[in-house]
N, C-alpha and C positions, 0 to 999 in steps of 0.2 A: 160521193160528194160526202158520205158521211162521216166516210175514215176520216177524211183531212177535216169536218168540224171538229171529231174529237180533239185530234196534235193540234188544231187550233185551238182546245176549251182548256186543253194538261199545258200547253205554253202562257197560257192566261192566267190557267191557277197560278202553275211556277215565278211568273212574274211578280205576280204581286207578293205569292213570299218571297220572293228577294226581296220585293218595294218595301214589306212591313218588317222585315230583318236588319235593314241599308237602314231606314227611318228609327229602330231604335239604338244602332252601334250611333247615329249623330250622336241623337238626344243623351246619350251614357246613358243606358238604360242599361244596364245591364243585369244580366237574371242573378246572379248571384251577386248581389251586391249589400252589404251586410247593413245590418238594421241598428248596430248602434249610430252615433251621435259625436263628432267628433269629444263635447264635453264628457258625457260616457267615459268613454277607452281613457279618458289625459285623466278622468282622476280614482279612475280601473289602478292606475298605473301610478302615478305621482306619490300617494302616501307610503306605498313601498319601499319605494326610491327613496325617498328623505328616508323612510326608517335606518335601512341599509349602509345610506352613510352615514348615519351618524354613528348607529353601531362598527361600521370595519375602518369607520376612520376616528376615536374619541377625541373631544381636542379641536378637528382641523377647522374652524372657521370657514362655511363653504357660503358665498355670494354665491347669486344668482345674476351669471352673466350673459345671458341670451332670453328672451324667451318671445313666444304672442302665439299668432295665429296666420297663416297663410291664405290665400282663395285657392282654391285649385277644381270651382265647378264647372258648368256647364260642357260645351262641345267636346268631346276628345279630342278632335282633330285644330281644333281652336286656339288658338296662344290665347285670347281674353279668356282671359280665369275670372268666372265671380263667387259668390261669395255662398250659393247653393250647397255647397259642400267646404268644409274648413280641411288643415291639414292645426294640429295644437304642437309645440315644443317649447324646453326648456333646456336649461342648462345650470346646474351645476358646480363651481371651481373652485377650489382650495389648495393650500400648500401646508405637505406636509411636517412636522415638525420638527423640529432638528432633534439627535438620539432616538426617533422609530431607525431599527434595526432591519424592518420588514424589506425585501427586492420589492421592486415592479409588478413582479407575478404574487408575488405571497400580497399585495395592497388590494390588486385587483382582484385575484383569487378571494379576499377575503366576501366583500362586495359582492361578487356574485354567487358566492355563497350562501348567503343570509338570504338573495334577495331567490335562490333554491328551498332555502326555507318556507318562500312565502309560497312556492306551489310552481313559481317561475322554471324554466328552463330553457338553457344555452342555445341560444338563436342559431340560424340554421348558416348563415355567416359564419360561423364558427368552422374552420379546417385545422388548428393547432390544440389533437390533444390534451387535456389536462388531466388531474387527479379530478375524482369526487362529481366525472361531469359535467364537468367545463370544457368550453372547447373556445378557445382564442382568436380571434382575424388578425391578432396583428400581435405579436412575439418576438421582440428585439431586445437590445441592452438598452436602448432609447426609451421604447414604447410598448405599452401592451392595450389589448385592447379587446376589449369582452363584450359582445352583442348581445342583450339576455329576453326571452319575451314572455308574455305571462295567456297561457292556455284561454282560450275564448275572448281576450281582447286584440282590438285589431290597434296593434303597434308595438314599439320596443323597444327599450334601456342600450344606454350605452355607457359601459364603463372604461375611461380613459387612465391610465398612468403613465406618463412621462417624465424623464431626466429634465429640464434646463441644465442644469448641472451634472458633475459629480457632489451626489449626496443631499439636491437642492431636488426632489420629487415633488410634481405637481399630481392632481387629481381632479378627474370631473365627471359627472353623472350627469348624463343625455337624458332629456322621454321625449319621446313624439308618436305621434297618430297617423294612422293610415290616412291619409281623405276619405273623409268621411260626411255623413249630411250633415247640414246644418239647422236645428230645430225654429233658429230666428228666420230663417228664411223665407220671404213671402209676411211675413205679420210688421214689416215695418221697422225689422232692431236689425237689420241685415250688419254680420260683419262686426 
């Protein structure tokens, strides 16, 4: 009987550990949850992106195209999301002035280099090597895309340069955070 009791005890302990692990996953409690809030990540990236745009594309009128937050908290397996976690994003767009002779790649490269000077790095999504440590994720005759990441910040910036027509280039800079903690959650200020 003693051998059977020990086997039953081991099974009970294993079941209890498995139940705790499962309840942690269902509650969205990861062990490697970032400590940053969505606001902290956003504010750590946005000023650099704004300055890089102004320096890389002087004279280009950049207008806010989209922006906001998206609810992404709640159970990982649920389609219903709440505001306990949010991701923030903003996109600015503009058109390159006539007479600017730079290529699509040169326009993107200039913005990327400005971010590199501020401590950013080329994102993991980049697969097409370029000079100066940059890697493009898309590089064609009508579109160039560069994803940049700021070390220690849970988010990224995307530089996109595209040709609407020959010699009519559009540029955009987007900043996005990962799904991060909302400090207002539970204080009656959600979302």
